[in-house]
C-alpha positions as CSV (number, residue, x, y, z in Angstrom):
1,X,-33.4,6.6,19.7
2,X,-30.9,4.7,21.9
3,X,-30.9,1.8,19.4
4,X,-30.2,4.1,16.5
5,X,-27.3,5.7,18.5
6,X,-25.9,2.3,19.3
7,X,-26.1,1.2,15.7
8,X,-24.5,4.4,14.6
9,X,-21.7,3.9,17.1
10,X,-21.1,0.3,16.0
11,X,-21.0,1.1,12.3
12,X,-18.5,3.9,12.9
13,X,-16.5,1.7,15.2
14,X,-16.3,-1.0,12.6
15,X,-15.4,1.4,9.8
16,X,-12.7,2.9,12.0
17,X,-11.2,-0.5,12.6
18,X,-11.3,-1.4,8.8
19,X,-9.7,1.9,8.0
20,X,-7.0,1.3,10.6
21,X,-6.3,-2.2,9.3
22,X,-6.0,-0.8,5.7
23,X,-3.6,1.9,6.9
24,X,-1.5,-0.6,8.8
25,X,-1.3,-3.0,5.8
26,X,-0.3,-0.1,3.5
27,X,2.5,0.9,5.9
28,X,3.7,-2.7,6.1
29,X,3.6,-2.9,2.3
30,X,5.6,0.3,2.0
31,X,8.2,-0.9,4.4
32,X,8.6,-4.2,2.5
33,X,8.9,-2.3,-0.7
34,X,11.8,-0.2,0.8
35,X,13.6,-3.4,1.9
36,X,16.9,-4.3,0.4
37,X,15.4,-7.5,-1.1
38,X,13.7,-5.6,-3.9
39,X,15.9,-5.3,-6.9
40,X,16.6,-2.0,-8.5
41,X,16.4,-1.6,-12.2
42,X,19.6,-2.1,-14.1
43,X,21.3,0.9,-15.6
44,X,21.4,1.1,-19.4
45,X,24.4,-0.6,-21.0
46,X,25.2,2.2,-23.4
47,X,23.4,5.3,-24.8
48,X,24.1,4.3,-28.4
49,X,22.2,0.9,-28.4
50,X,18.5,1.1,-29.0
51,X,15.8,-1.5,-28.3
52,X,15.4,-2.2,-31.9
53,X,19.1,-3.2,-32.3
54,X,18.6,-6.2,-30.0
């Protein structure tokens, strides 16, 4: 019974650490994406020009 509880604790601890690492990586990626180094899309040149006209 003690071994089963120890294994259960170990598995849950490892899963929690993996989930925490994933959450940290996602937060860092979101912060990087909001950084000024990312380029914004260019505004359309004019509303009259279509894609086929190019």
